[in-house]
VEXVEX-40413 format. One record per atom (N, C-alpha, C, CB): atom name; residue number from 1; x, y, z; residue in three letters. Coordinates in pm, whole numbers, padded with zeros to 5 digits. Glycine has a CB too. Layout:
residues N
ATOM | CA | NUM | X | Y | Z | ALA .
...
***
This chain:
residues 94
ATOM | N | 1 | -01781 | 01577 | -01648 | MET .
ATOM | CA | 1 | -01663 | 01649 | -01641 | MET .
ATOM | C | 1 | -01637 | 01697 | -01813 | MET .
ATOM | CB | 1 | -01535 | 01543 | -01566 | MET .
ATOM | N | 2 | -01541 | 01760 | -01813 | ILE .
ATOM | CA | 2 | -01477 | 01827 | -01953 | ILE .
ATOM | C | 2 | -01394 | 01731 | -01970 | ILE .
ATOM | CB | 2 | -01401 | 01979 | -01956 | ILE .
ATOM | N | 3 | -01320 | 01665 | -02062 | CYS .
ATOM | CA | 3 | -01183 | 01621 | -02099 | CYS .
ATOM | C | 3 | -01101 | 01760 | -02137 | CYS .
ATOM | CB | 3 | -01189 | 01509 | -02233 | CYS .
ATOM | N | 4 | -00972 | 01770 | -02066 | VAL .
ATOM | CA | 4 | -00883 | 01869 | -02039 | VAL .
ATOM | C | 4 | -00792 | 01846 | -02199 | VAL .
ATOM | CB | 4 | -00794 | 01841 | -01873 | VAL .
ATOM | N | 5 | -00813 | 01736 | -02268 | PHE .
ATOM | CA | 5 | -00733 | 01733 | -02350 | PHE .
ATOM | C | 5 | -00787 | 01754 | -02501 | PHE .
ATOM | CB | 5 | -00671 | 01624 | -02324 | PHE .
ATOM | N | 6 | -00932 | 01697 | -02514 | CYS .
ATOM | CA | 6 | -01032 | 01731 | -02601 | CYS .
ATOM | C | 6 | -01152 | 01835 | -02602 | CYS .
ATOM | CB | 6 | -01077 | 01633 | -02614 | CYS .
ATOM | N | 7 | -01193 | 01881 | -02470 | GLY .
ATOM | CA | 7 | -01307 | 01923 | -02442 | GLY .
ATOM | C | 7 | -01453 | 01853 | -02460 | GLY .
ATOM | CB | 7 | -01299 | 02021 | -02498 | GLY .
ATOM | N | 8 | -01433 | 01738 | -02461 | GLU .
ATOM | CA | 8 | -01562 | 01665 | -02496 | GLU .
ATOM | C | 8 | -01621 | 01660 | -02336 | GLU .
ATOM | CB | 8 | -01534 | 01495 | -02581 | GLU .
ATOM | N | 9 | -01744 | 01676 | -02335 | GLU .
ATOM | CA | 9 | -01807 | 01660 | -02165 | GLU .
ATOM | C | 9 | -01849 | 01480 | -02161 | GLU .
ATOM | CB | 9 | -01997 | 01789 | -02132 | GLU .
ATOM | N | 10 | -01789 | 01477 | -02059 | ILE .
ATOM | CA | 10 | -01821 | 01335 | -02026 | ILE .
ATOM | C | 10 | -01918 | 01283 | -01901 | ILE .
ATOM | CB | 10 | -01692 | 01277 | -02003 | ILE .
ATOM | N | 11 | -01997 | 01191 | -01910 | HIS .
ATOM | CA | 11 | -02093 | 01165 | -01798 | HIS .
ATOM | C | 11 | -02035 | 01069 | -01713 | HIS .
ATOM | CB | 11 | -02229 | 01117 | -01844 | HIS .
ATOM | N | 12 | -01999 | 01101 | -01584 | ILE .
ATOM | CA | 12 | -01962 | 00997 | -01516 | ILE .
ATOM | C | 12 | -02052 | 00952 | -01393 | ILE .
ATOM | CB | 12 | -01835 | 01024 | -01479 | ILE .
ATOM | N | 13 | -02088 | 00835 | -01393 | GLU .
ATOM | CA | 13 | -02203 | 00805 | -01282 | GLU .
ATOM | C | 13 | -02135 | 00783 | -01151 | GLU .
ATOM | CB | 13 | -02297 | 00668 | -01315 | GLU .
ATOM | N | 14 | -02045 | 00686 | -01143 | ASP .
ATOM | CA | 14 | -01957 | 00669 | -01035 | ASP .
ATOM | C | 14 | -01818 | 00743 | -01019 | ASP .
ATOM | CB | 14 | -01933 | 00540 | -01033 | ASP .
ATOM | N | 15 | -01747 | 00669 | -00960 | LYS .
ATOM | CA | 15 | -01607 | 00723 | -00950 | LYS .
ATOM | C | 15 | -01542 | 00688 | -01041 | LYS .
ATOM | CB | 15 | -01536 | 00696 | -00846 | LYS .
ATOM | N | 16 | -01439 | 00789 | -01120 | VAL .
ATOM | CA | 16 | -01322 | 00758 | -01226 | VAL .
ATOM | C | 16 | -01229 | 00682 | -01184 | VAL .
ATOM | CB | 16 | -01252 | 00869 | -01274 | VAL .
ATOM | N | 17 | -01242 | 00542 | -01238 | SER .
ATOM | CA | 17 | -01130 | 00432 | -01223 | SER .
ATOM | C | 17 | -00982 | 00467 | -01301 | SER .
ATOM | CB | 17 | -01195 | 00286 | -01289 | SER .
ATOM | N | 18 | -00903 | 00414 | -01277 | ARG .
ATOM | CA | 18 | -00770 | 00429 | -01331 | ARG .
ATOM | C | 18 | -00768 | 00384 | -01477 | ARG .
ATOM | CB | 18 | -00667 | 00349 | -01248 | ARG .
ATOM | N | 19 | -00850 | 00299 | -01534 | ASN .
ATOM | CA | 19 | -00885 | 00245 | -01662 | ASN .
ATOM | C | 19 | -00981 | 00321 | -01765 | ASN .
ATOM | CB | 19 | -00942 | 00123 | -01634 | ASN .
ATOM | N | 20 | -01044 | 00417 | -01699 | ASP .
ATOM | CA | 20 | -01151 | 00493 | -01774 | ASP .
ATOM | C | 20 | -01062 | 00588 | -01853 | ASP .
ATOM | CB | 20 | -01267 | 00574 | -01675 | ASP .
ATOM | N | 21 | -01128 | 00592 | -01987 | THR .
ATOM | CA | 21 | -01069 | 00703 | -02077 | THR .
ATOM | C | 21 | -01195 | 00789 | -02156 | THR .
ATOM | CB | 21 | -00962 | 00625 | -02196 | THR .
ATOM | N | 22 | -01128 | 00869 | -02217 | CYS .
ATOM | CA | 22 | -01239 | 00958 | -02297 | CYS .
ATOM | C | 22 | -01302 | 00894 | -02400 | CYS .
ATOM | CB | 22 | -01185 | 01079 | -02360 | CYS .
ATOM | N | 23 | -01419 | 00893 | -02429 | SER .
ATOM | CA | 23 | -01481 | 00828 | -02534 | SER .
ATOM | C | 23 | -01458 | 00913 | -02682 | SER .
ATOM | CB | 23 | -01638 | 00812 | -02491 | SER .
ATOM | N | 24 | -01379 | 01043 | -02663 | ASN .
ATOM | CA | 24 | -01375 | 01124 | -02782 | ASN .
ATOM | C | 24 | -01222 | 01093 | -02815 | ASN .
ATOM | CB | 24 | -01419 | 01294 | -02759 | ASN .
ATOM | N | 25 | -01133 | 01112 | -02729 | CYS .
ATOM | CA | 25 | -00957 | 01107 | -02786 | CYS .
ATOM | C | 25 | -00903 | 00981 | -02706 | CYS .
ATOM | CB | 25 | -00841 | 01272 | -02735 | CYS .
ATOM | N | 26 | -00965 | 00925 | -02637 | ASN .
ATOM | CA | 26 | -00903 | 00815 | -02577 | ASN .
ATOM | C | 26 | -00796 | 00829 | -02458 | ASN .
ATOM | CB | 26 | -00846 | 00750 | -02681 | ASN .
ATOM | N | 27 | -00791 | 00946 | -02413 | ARG .
ATOM | CA | 27 | -00705 | 00989 | -02321 | ARG .
ATOM | C | 27 | -00735 | 00964 | -02222 | ARG .
ATOM | CB | 27 | -00677 | 01093 | -02317 | ARG .
ATOM | N | 28 | -00662 | 00923 | -02081 | ASP .
ATOM | CA | 28 | -00673 | 00885 | -01952 | ASP .
ATOM | C | 28 | -00749 | 00985 | -01857 | ASP .
ATOM | CB | 28 | -00543 | 00860 | -01908 | ASP .
ATOM | N | 29 | -00853 | 00929 | -01822 | LEU .
ATOM | CA | 29 | -00924 | 01022 | -01722 | LEU .
ATOM | C | 29 | -00878 | 01063 | -01608 | LEU .
ATOM | CB | 29 | -01028 | 00980 | -01684 | LEU .
ATOM | N | 30 | -00835 | 00956 | -01548 | HIS .
ATOM | CA | 30 | -00791 | 00925 | -01385 | HIS .
ATOM | C | 30 | -00648 | 00981 | -01389 | HIS .
ATOM | CB | 30 | -00790 | 00739 | -01332 | HIS .
ATOM | N | 31 | -00614 | 01084 | -01442 | CYS .
ATOM | CA | 31 | -00466 | 01173 | -01416 | CYS .
ATOM | C | 31 | -00475 | 01317 | -01360 | CYS .
ATOM | CB | 31 | -00383 | 01196 | -01560 | CYS .
ATOM | N | 32 | -00342 | 01359 | -01359 | CYS .
ATOM | CA | 32 | -00325 | 01466 | -01269 | CYS .
ATOM | C | 32 | -00404 | 01561 | -01359 | CYS .
ATOM | CB | 32 | -00167 | 01509 | -01226 | CYS .
ATOM | N | 33 | -00377 | 01598 | -01489 | LYS .
ATOM | CA | 33 | -00445 | 01709 | -01563 | LYS .
ATOM | C | 33 | -00570 | 01717 | -01570 | LYS .
ATOM | CB | 33 | -00416 | 01717 | -01679 | LYS .
ATOM | N | 34 | -00672 | 01604 | -01512 | GLN .
ATOM | CA | 34 | -00826 | 01571 | -01522 | GLN .
ATOM | C | 34 | -00863 | 01618 | -01425 | GLN .
ATOM | CB | 34 | -00878 | 01438 | -01532 | GLN .
ATOM | N | 35 | -00787 | 01657 | -01318 | CYS .
ATOM | CA | 35 | -00803 | 01642 | -01149 | CYS .
ATOM | C | 35 | -00817 | 01787 | -01107 | CYS .
ATOM | CB | 35 | -00658 | 01565 | -01060 | CYS .
ATOM | N | 36 | -00925 | 01829 | -01007 | LYS .
ATOM | CA | 36 | -00950 | 01962 | -00989 | LYS .
ATOM | C | 36 | -00791 | 02030 | -00877 | LYS .
ATOM | CB | 36 | -01130 | 01966 | -00906 | LYS .
ATOM | N | 37 | -00725 | 01932 | -00852 | PHE .
ATOM | CA | 37 | -00612 | 01980 | -00760 | PHE .
ATOM | C | 37 | -00503 | 02000 | -00851 | PHE .
ATOM | CB | 37 | -00570 | 01878 | -00642 | PHE .
ATOM | N | 38 | -00516 | 01995 | -00978 | TYR .
ATOM | CA | 38 | -00392 | 02009 | -01075 | TYR .
ATOM | C | 38 | -00358 | 02148 | -01087 | TYR .
ATOM | CB | 38 | -00418 | 01953 | -01222 | TYR .
ATOM | N | 39 | -00256 | 02207 | -01055 | ASP .
ATOM | CA | 39 | -00214 | 02366 | -01117 | ASP .
ATOM | C | 39 | -00081 | 02338 | -01135 | ASP .
ATOM | CB | 39 | -00236 | 02516 | -01012 | ASP .
ATOM | N | 40 | -00031 | 02378 | -01248 | PRO .
ATOM | CA | 40 | 00121 | 02372 | -01291 | PRO .
ATOM | C | 40 | 00201 | 02505 | -01222 | PRO .
ATOM | CB | 40 | 00134 | 02378 | -01473 | PRO .
ATOM | N | 41 | 00122 | 02555 | -01118 | HIS .
ATOM | CA | 41 | 00203 | 02659 | -01058 | HIS .
ATOM | C | 41 | 00205 | 02636 | -00904 | HIS .
ATOM | CB | 41 | 00146 | 02803 | -01094 | HIS .
ATOM | N | 42 | 00175 | 02510 | -00874 | ALA .
ATOM | CA | 42 | 00179 | 02483 | -00744 | ALA .
ATOM | C | 42 | 00304 | 02396 | -00708 | ALA .
ATOM | CB | 42 | 00052 | 02420 | -00707 | ALA .
ATOM | N | 43 | 00346 | 02359 | -00592 | TYR .
ATOM | CA | 43 | 00440 | 02263 | -00560 | TYR .
ATOM | C | 43 | 00385 | 02124 | -00624 | TYR .
ATOM | CB | 43 | 00463 | 02259 | -00401 | TYR .
ATOM | N | 44 | 00485 | 02037 | -00688 | ASN .
ATOM | CA | 44 | 00448 | 01915 | -00706 | ASN .
ATOM | C | 44 | 00312 | 01941 | -00829 | ASN .
ATOM | CB | 44 | 00411 | 01844 | -00549 | ASN .
ATOM | N | 45 | 00285 | 02051 | -00877 | GLU .
ATOM | CA | 45 | 00154 | 02094 | -00988 | GLU .
ATOM | C | 45 | 00037 | 02026 | -00902 | GLU .
ATOM | CB | 45 | 00165 | 02013 | -01178 | GLU .
ATOM | N | 46 | 00034 | 02027 | -00760 | CYS .
ATOM | CA | 46 | -00080 | 01969 | -00689 | CYS .
ATOM | C | 46 | -00094 | 02057 | -00571 | CYS .
ATOM | CB | 46 | -00060 | 01816 | -00649 | CYS .
ATOM | N | 47 | -00254 | 02077 | -00557 | HIS .
ATOM | CA | 47 | -00275 | 02155 | -00431 | HIS .
ATOM | C | 47 | -00283 | 02054 | -00324 | HIS .
ATOM | CB | 47 | -00407 | 02247 | -00434 | HIS .
ATOM | N | 48 | -00296 | 01912 | -00318 | GLU .
ATOM | CA | 48 | -00335 | 01856 | -00249 | GLU .
ATOM | C | 48 | -00202 | 01816 | -00175 | GLU .
ATOM | CB | 48 | -00421 | 01776 | -00303 | GLU .
ATOM | N | 49 | -00162 | 01872 | -00065 | VAL .
ATOM | CA | 49 | -00024 | 01858 | 00027 | VAL .
ATOM | C | 49 | -00002 | 01708 | 00050 | VAL .
ATOM | CB | 49 | -00034 | 01938 | 00185 | VAL .
ATOM | N | 50 | -00108 | 01638 | 00071 | SER .
ATOM | CA | 50 | -00095 | 01467 | 00113 | SER .
ATOM | C | 50 | -00059 | 01389 | 00004 | SER .
ATOM | CB | 50 | -00235 | 01394 | 00166 | SER .
ATOM | N | 51 | -00074 | 01454 | -00109 | ALA .
ATOM | CA | 51 | -00066 | 01345 | -00230 | ALA .
ATOM | C | 51 | 00098 | 01298 | -00273 | ALA .
ATOM | CB | 51 | -00144 | 01421 | -00377 | ALA .
ATOM | N | 52 | 00104 | 01199 | -00289 | GLU .
ATOM | CA | 52 | 00248 | 01148 | -00361 | GLU .
ATOM | C | 52 | 00266 | 01210 | -00505 | GLU .
ATOM | CB | 52 | 00251 | 00973 | -00382 | GLU .
ATOM | N | 53 | 00386 | 01240 | -00522 | ARG .
ATOM | CA | 53 | 00478 | 01323 | -00643 | ARG .
ATOM | C | 53 | 00417 | 01222 | -00741 | ARG .
ATOM | CB | 53 | 00681 | 01329 | -00634 | ARG .
ATOM | N | 54 | 00355 | 01289 | -00858 | ILE .
ATOM | CA | 54 | 00331 | 01187 | -01010 | ILE .
ATOM | C | 54 | 00393 | 01270 | -01089 | ILE .
ATOM | CB | 54 | 00163 | 01148 | -01079 | ILE .
ATOM | N | 55 | 00491 | 01191 | -01143 | PHE .
ATOM | CA | 55 | 00581 | 01271 | -01268 | PHE .
ATOM | C | 55 | 00508 | 01276 | -01406 | PHE .
ATOM | CB | 55 | 00733 | 01189 | -01302 | PHE .
ATOM | N | 56 | 00429 | 01200 | -01452 | ASP .
ATOM | CA | 56 | 00377 | 01210 | -01583 | ASP .
ATOM | C | 56 | 00239 | 01238 | -01558 | ASP .
ATOM | CB | 56 | 00401 | 01089 | -01671 | ASP .
ATOM | N | 57 | 00184 | 01376 | -01561 | LYS .
ATOM | CA | 57 | 00074 | 01429 | -01512 | LYS .
ATOM | C | 57 | -00056 | 01397 | -01635 | LYS .
ATOM | CB | 57 | 00110 | 01592 | -01479 | LYS .
ATOM | N | 58 | -00012 | 01358 | -01726 | GLU .
ATOM | CA | 58 | -00106 | 01282 | -01848 | GLU .
ATOM | C | 58 | -00145 | 01141 | -01857 | GLU .
ATOM | CB | 58 | -00042 | 01291 | -01972 | GLU .
ATOM | N | 59 | -00085 | 01074 | -01775 | ARG .
ATOM | CA | 59 | -00098 | 00925 | -01762 | ARG .
ATOM | C | 59 | -00186 | 00881 | -01648 | ARG .
ATOM | CB | 59 | 00038 | 00862 | -01743 | ARG .
ATOM | N | 60 | -00268 | 00791 | -01647 | ALA .
ATOM | CA | 60 | -00347 | 00724 | -01556 | ALA .
ATOM | C | 60 | -00264 | 00703 | -01436 | ALA .
ATOM | CB | 60 | -00402 | 00597 | -01611 | ALA .
ATOM | N | 61 | -00295 | 00715 | -01287 | ASN .
ATOM | CA | 61 | -00230 | 00706 | -01179 | ASN .
ATOM | C | 61 | -00346 | 00642 | -01061 | ASN .
ATOM | CB | 61 | -00164 | 00852 | -01152 | ASN .
ATOM | N | 62 | -00254 | 00601 | -00964 | PHE .
ATOM | CA | 62 | -00337 | 00546 | -00851 | PHE .
ATOM | C | 62 | -00368 | 00665 | -00722 | PHE .
ATOM | CB | 62 | -00247 | 00409 | -00791 | PHE .
ATOM | N | 63 | -00372 | 00801 | -00755 | CYS .
ATOM | CA | 63 | -00364 | 00889 | -00655 | CYS .
ATOM | C | 63 | -00524 | 00869 | -00580 | CYS .
ATOM | CB | 63 | -00323 | 01047 | -00720 | CYS .
ATOM | N | 64 | -00502 | 00850 | -00474 | GLU .
ATOM | CA | 64 | -00665 | 00843 | -00379 | GLU .
ATOM | C | 64 | -00717 | 01000 | -00365 | GLU .
ATOM | CB | 64 | -00641 | 00770 | -00180 | GLU .
ATOM | N | 65 | -00650 | 01077 | -00385 | PHE .
ATOM | CA | 65 | -00711 | 01218 | -00386 | PHE .
ATOM | C | 65 | -00784 | 01279 | -00512 | PHE .
ATOM | CB | 65 | -00603 | 01308 | -00357 | PHE .
ATOM | N | 66 | -00780 | 01185 | -00627 | PHE .
ATOM | CA | 66 | -00823 | 01226 | -00766 | PHE .
ATOM | C | 66 | -00971 | 01265 | -00731 | PHE .
ATOM | CB | 66 | -00809 | 01099 | -00890 | PHE .
ATOM | N | 67 | -01007 | 01396 | -00749 | VAL .
ATOM | CA | 67 | -01152 | 01459 | -00791 | VAL .
ATOM | C | 67 | -01144 | 01503 | -00938 | VAL .
ATOM | CB | 67 | -01197 | 01597 | -00694 | VAL .
ATOM | N | 68 | -01247 | 01444 | -01044 | PRO .
ATOM | CA | 68 | -01256 | 01506 | -01150 | PRO .
ATOM | C | 68 | -01278 | 01688 | -01166 | PRO .
ATOM | CB | 68 | -01356 | 01431 | -01198 | PRO .
ATOM | N | 69 | -01167 | 01750 | -01234 | ARG .
ATOM | CA | 69 | -01193 | 01883 | -01253 | ARG .
ATOM | C | 69 | -01367 | 01890 | -01342 | ARG .
ATOM | CB | 69 | -01047 | 01948 | -01350 | ARG .
ATOM | N | 70 | -01427 | 01995 | -01277 | GLY .
ATOM | CA | 70 | -01527 | 02028 | -01312 | GLY .
ATOM | C | 70 | -01645 | 01949 | -01276 | GLY .
ATOM | CB | 70 | -01511 | 02045 | -01419 | GLY .
ATOM | N | 71 | -01618 | 01813 | -01213 | ALA .
ATOM | CA | 71 | -01721 | 01780 | -01158 | ALA .
ATOM | C | 71 | -01835 | 01839 | -01100 | ALA .
ATOM | CB | 71 | -01688 | 01730 | -01102 | ALA .
ATOM | N | 72 | -01961 | 01778 | -01134 | LEU .
ATOM | CA | 72 | -02122 | 01832 | -01081 | LEU .
ATOM | C | 72 | -02128 | 01815 | -00938 | LEU .
ATOM | CB | 72 | -02261 | 01741 | -01145 | LEU .
ATOM | N | 73 | -02058 | 01709 | -00868 | GLN .
ATOM | CA | 73 | -02077 | 01680 | -00730 | GLN .
ATOM | C | 73 | -01971 | 01789 | -00650 | GLN .
ATOM | CB | 73 | -02043 | 01511 | -00700 | GLN .
ATOM | N | 74 | -01877 | 01839 | -00718 | GLY .
ATOM | CA | 74 | -01763 | 01929 | -00646 | GLY .
ATOM | C | 74 | -01711 | 01882 | -00550 | GLY .
ATOM | CB | 74 | -01797 | 02047 | -00597 | GLY .
ATOM | N | 75 | -01683 | 01954 | -00440 | ASN .
ATOM | CA | 75 | -01599 | 01905 | -00319 | ASN .
ATOM | C | 75 | -01647 | 01755 | -00240 | ASN .
ATOM | CB | 75 | -01608 | 02030 | -00205 | ASN .
ATOM | N | 76 | -01515 | 01702 | -00219 | VAL .
ATOM | CA | 76 | -01516 | 01606 | -00131 | VAL .
ATOM | C | 76 | -01518 | 01614 | -00001 | VAL .
ATOM | CB | 76 | -01439 | 01547 | -00148 | VAL .
ATOM | N | 77 | -01627 | 01570 | 00091 | ASN .
ATOM | CA | 77 | -01571 | 01607 | 00249 | ASN .
ATOM | C | 77 | -01483 | 01489 | 00252 | ASN .
ATOM | CB | 77 | -01696 | 01613 | 00394 | ASN .
ATOM | N | 78 | -01381 | 01482 | 00316 | ARG .
ATOM | CA | 78 | -01284 | 01400 | 00377 | ARG .
ATOM | C | 78 | -01284 | 01406 | 00493 | ARG .
ATOM | CB | 78 | -01172 | 01415 | 00344 | ARG .
ATOM | N | 79 | -01340 | 01488 | 00597 | ALA .
ATOM | CA | 79 | -01357 | 01514 | 00746 | ALA .
ATOM | C | 79 | -01430 | 01387 | 00753 | ALA .
ATOM | CB | 79 | -01439 | 01661 | 00804 | ALA .
ATOM | N | 80 | -01594 | 01417 | 00699 | LYS .
ATOM | CA | 80 | -01678 | 01312 | 00690 | LYS .
ATOM | C | 80 | -01637 | 01185 | 00672 | LYS .
ATOM | CB | 80 | -01753 | 01332 | 00609 | LYS .
ATOM | N | 81 | -01557 | 01141 | 00574 | GLU .
ATOM | CA | 81 | -01524 | 01042 | 00545 | GLU .
ATOM | C | 81 | -01416 | 00963 | 00613 | GLU .
ATOM | CB | 81 | -01510 | 01059 | 00445 | GLU .
ATOM | N | 82 | -01350 | 01060 | 00694 | ALA .
ATOM | CA | 82 | -01272 | 01000 | 00777 | ALA .
ATOM | C | 82 | -01352 | 00951 | 00912 | ALA .
ATOM | CB | 82 | -01161 | 01093 | 00802 | ALA .
ATOM | N | 83 | -01440 | 01034 | 00966 | LYS .
ATOM | CA | 83 | -01524 | 01023 | 01079 | LYS .
ATOM | C | 83 | -01599 | 00886 | 01043 | LYS .
ATOM | CB | 83 | -01625 | 01159 | 01100 | LYS .
ATOM | N | 84 | -01635 | 00879 | 00952 | ASP .
ATOM | CA | 84 | -01735 | 00751 | 00934 | ASP .
ATOM | C | 84 | -01646 | 00621 | 00926 | ASP .
ATOM | CB | 84 | -01832 | 00762 | 00785 | ASP .
ATOM | N | 85 | -01531 | 00643 | 00873 | ALA .
ATOM | CA | 85 | -01431 | 00543 | 00851 | ALA .
ATOM | C | 85 | -01397 | 00484 | 01015 | ALA .
ATOM | CB | 85 | -01289 | 00617 | 00765 | ALA .
ATOM | N | 86 | -01361 | 00597 | 01115 | LEU .
ATOM | CA | 86 | -01322 | 00580 | 01229 | LEU .
ATOM | C | 86 | -01445 | 00507 | 01277 | LEU .
ATOM | CB | 86 | -01277 | 00702 | 01296 | LEU .
ATOM | N | 87 | -01578 | 00549 | 01297 | GLU .
ATOM | CA | 87 | -01701 | 00494 | 01351 | GLU .
ATOM | C | 87 | -01725 | 00367 | 01307 | GLU .
ATOM | CB | 87 | -01812 | 00571 | 01323 | GLU .
ATOM | N | 88 | -01669 | 00325 | 01168 | ALA .
ATOM | CA | 88 | -01690 | 00182 | 01124 | ALA .
ATOM | C | 88 | -01607 | 00089 | 01176 | ALA .
ATOM | CB | 88 | -01680 | 00167 | 00990 | ALA .
ATOM | N | 89 | -01457 | 00116 | 01219 | LEU .
ATOM | CA | 89 | -01377 | 00045 | 01272 | LEU .
ATOM | C | 89 | -01379 | 00041 | 01418 | LEU .
ATOM | CB | 89 | -01273 | 00074 | 01227 | LEU .
ATOM | N | 90 | -01464 | 00130 | 01487 | PHE .
ATOM | CA | 90 | -01457 | 00102 | 01625 | PHE .
ATOM | C | 90 | -01614 | 00047 | 01671 | PHE .
ATOM | CB | 90 | -01405 | 00245 | 01706 | PHE .
ATOM | N | 91 | -01715 | 00054 | 01573 | LYS .
ATOM | CA | 91 | -01815 | -00022 | 01569 | LYS .
ATOM | C | 91 | -01783 | -00155 | 01575 | LYS .
ATOM | CB | 91 | -01882 | 00004 | 01473 | LYS .
ATOM | N | 92 | -01702 | -00206 | 01498 | ASN .
ATOM | CA | 92 | -01675 | -00352 | 01493 | ASN .
ATOM | C | 92 | -01590 | -00430 | 01608 | ASN .
ATOM | CB | 92 | -01606 | -00371 | 01370 | ASN .
ATOM | N | 93 | -01550 | -00317 | 01698 | LYS .
ATOM | CA | 93 | -01477 | -00363 | 01820 | LYS .
ATOM | C | 93 | -01551 | -00367 | 01927 | LYS .
ATOM | CB | 93 | -01370 | -00290 | 01854 | LYS .
ATOM | N | 94 | -01682 | -00325 | 01955 | LYS .
ATOM | CA | 94 | -01792 | -00357 | 02053 | LYS .
ATOM | C | 94 | -01815 | -00520 | 02060 | LYS .
ATOM | CB | 94 | -01935 | -00279 | 02005 | LYS .
***
């Protein structure tokens, strides 16, 4: 991903945690402005309609819909994740 605050290229192995910061400018990585759903022209400045409203877009938050802007992995397949979670839930019921 590319830090929106300083332009530094950041290599992320796993998910970005709430405590992760840019190694160059020390700004939060898990914040709205670093997310692919962020859009200052959208309602609540976010294209994810299910996300809770976050007031400070530049500070770390707990949004579960966060996807790093410019991530190489690209899209998150939430439908597959939901199906897998349901299968796991009912698998334990047998």
